[in-house]
C-alpha positions, 0 to 999 in steps of 0.5 A: 854242804846241803842246799839251805831251805829257801827263805820263807816269809809265810812261816809261822813263828808260833808254830815253829816254837810250839815244837819245843813243847815236848822238851819244855813239858817236864819243866812246865810247872816251874815255867808257869810259876815263874811267869806268874811271879813275873806278872805279879811283880810287874803288876806291883809296879802299877800299884805305885801310881795309885800310891802317888795319887793318894799322896798328891790328893791326900798328904801333899794337898793337906800338907801332912808330912806324916802322910808323905813319909808313910807313902814313901814307905809304901813305895819303898816296900813295893820296890823291894817286893818287885825286886825280890819277885823278879829275882825269884823268877830267875832262880825258878827258870835257871836250872830247868832251862839248862836241863832243856838245853842239855836234853836237846843237845843230847838228842841232837847228838844221838840223832846224828849218830843214827843218820845215814852216811849219805846225810853226813856226806851232804851236810857241812859239819859247821852247819851241824855244829852251829845247830848244836851250839849257837842255836840251842843257846838262843833257844835257852835264852828265849825260854828264859827271858823273851818267852816269859816277858812276852806273856808278862808284858802283854798282861802288864799292858792289859792291866795298865790300860784297865787302870788308865781307863778307870782313871780317865777314859778320854785320856785312855783313848788318847794313849790307845790310839797308837795301837793300830799303827804299832800292830801293823809295824810289828807285823811288817817287822816280823816278816822282814826280820825272820828272813834276815835272821835265818840268813845270819844263822846259816852264815854262822854255820858257813863260818864255823865250817871254814874255821873247822876245816882250817884247823883240821887241815892246818898242815895242808894250809901251812904246807902249801902256804895257803894261809892268806887264801884261807884268811881271805875266804874267812874274811869274805864270809865274816864280812857277809855275816857282818853285813847281815847282822848290820841289816838286822840291827837296822831293822831293829833300830827302825822298829825300836825308834817307831815303837818308842816315838809313837807312844811318846807322842801319845803320852805328850798329847795326854799330858797336854789334855790332862793339864787342861782338864786339871786347870778346868777343875774336871780332873784332880792333880793326883789323878793326872799324876797317877795317869801319867805315872801309869803311862810311863810304867807301860813304856818299857812293856811297849818299847820292848815289843820290838826287842822281844819280837826280834828274839822270838824270830831268831829263836823260831829260826833256831828251832826250824834249823834244829828240827831240820836235822831232827826230822831227817829219817834215821837209818832203817832198822831191820826190814821185814823178811821177804817171803819166798826169798830163797836161802843162800849159801853160807859166807858173804853173798851179793845177789844182783846188788845195785846202788845209786846215791840218794841225791843222784840224778834219777837219769844217771847210771847207778854207781853199782849194777848187777853185782853177783859175788859169793865169798865162801866161809873162810875165804878172802876176796880181793876187790880190784878196780880202777879209780871210780869203779865203785870199790869203796861204795861196794864195801860200804854196803856190807855194814850198811853204811849205805843201803842197797837200792837193788838186790841183796847182800846175805851173811851166812844166808841171812839178808843184812837188811833184816838184821838189827844194825847192832848185830850186823856190826858185831858180825862185820868189822871194817877198816878204811883207807883213811883211818879216823882216830878219836881224841882218846887213848890208844886203847880206847881207839882200838877197843872201839872195834870190840868194847868187851875186848880185854888187854890180851886181845888188844895186844894181840890185835896190835901185834897183828897190825905191827903196831907195837910202837904203842908200847914205846909211847909215853903212857903206852895204851893210855897215851892220848893220840890227840884230835884225829890222831894227828900226833901219829904218822899216817902209817901208825894211824892206819895200823891202829885202825887195822888193829881196831878192825881185827881186835874182836875176831869178827866173822866177816871183815871188810878192809879198804886198802888197809896197808896203803900208808905202810912202808914195804918192810912193815907191809910185809910183816903186817901181811904175814900176821894178817894171813892168820887172821884172814884164815879164820874169817870171811873177808873182802879186801880192796886192793891196789897193789899186787902184794895186797892181792896176794892175801886173797884166795880169789880176786874180783875185778870191778869195772864201771860198777860191774863185776868184769871178772873173777878168778885167782891172781894168776888167772886174771893176770893171764886172761884179763888185760885190764887186770894186768894193766892195773897190777903192772901199769903196762899198756894193755895188749892182746890176750891169747885166745882173743880176737882183739885187745881188751882196753881198760874199761874202768871209768875215771872218777870224773866220768861218774856224775858228781852227785854220786860222789859224796865229798867224804870219800871222793875219788876213792870210789 
């Protein structure tokens, strides 16, 4: 999980919310029209006190029933007009703001697909899900209601005070007196609420992560009887979130109480002073009624300030969280061709390749250092090494799931850093030790390896991977495999992942221990079929068992992030004690022709700095 940004009190909510403008700009006409309509409707409510003044000083004082009925008709028409205008405002904003939310969600998803693997290694998926769901819902609600009414209520208050001062300036000053303390209180509230709102939204992300992990890992939870500990972890996070939400509620209740009480005191003072003036004959009863009616009409715009500020702060926080992800740089495209770089031999070539994870301690040793390998066209190289030696990391560099931090990798003489990613990933196909399948059909999962593959190619790939079990499924290739492919066994998932890798007959193939979940008999059949595929491609295969190594023409031993030896399987068995130990599990002994025995040098995973081992792959490296 990433380290959350520090809670700041100097953040400008306005500056944060202005970042939404590129999304709002296409619908600005409807939003501005909606705001104008809402202002017009709100100002109509301020006309009602003027009608009351006319009724009290005219028909009521003159005992004219006809005039009273006429005034009542005016009030009815004003109420209907106000209701229609507010309904029209909501219709204006509903569709365009749903489009804004959809556009932001689509941009976020597209951006996530283009972010480096290192980003996804660091960020908890629940944090990303909460940004794409809860946060965007908050922003849509803000644009639909609080944003409009911040403008509308401000305009209403200004117009209302103009009318108040026009009716009686002394009473107007009485009502204006609370403005200064209210501004100070709102400023303090905004500062405190922004911190709590950020904490709550981050905790929602943490809670989402726990739920997602528990659902995806339900077999582990049930298998080890960990449902109680998972429930306790969920309960602890839920209680933290509850406490934070209660803190928000207390802040909101406090500001609302003060915003309500202070203007009420001012209205009471104006009522007493106005009554005295009416008794003295310096103010008409109708003017006092109109004044108090106008003041009461301004109660909601004033009292709603706390609620609107709270929603604005939550929306500003949601905007910050959204752009925290959107501001992360995407994977680099093709780099500029380096002048003077010598042409290299065809095939797959590693030249002085080094790699360090982006968040690793600069003082820590790199995961890979000085890797030099040349895999000739049509050759298969097995990559062997102890746990934590860097095998998976090295294979991830070929399709640029990670970027090399030193040296270069070339395919048929072309530096992969200069290739467009789309072209590189057409040339290179991959299969990982932990197969990932999607909630789609078998056919759709396999053709992710080659979108234009026809049915014959799919069937051929399934045959190579010994995945003919697919034809016995209820709907064959059209069978839905379910989330993560968990309706299938581990071996079945691994065979489908292998079929996905070979379906497009790629020029370069990277296989990370692709047969680890297969039984011995199935493994033998897959290896026999895979040899034909490997004969037509240039491949790197991470291997842990001799049977997988036998697929390769040569073997490279990776130890401590460096290439320790390269040769055939038989040569390394004869000459390299560490390799013999890895292949047989026997204790290393003296090697003929050497003065001393060679002990295994591959570092265990725990000896590699933790910052260099992203959670996604763990000790597989």
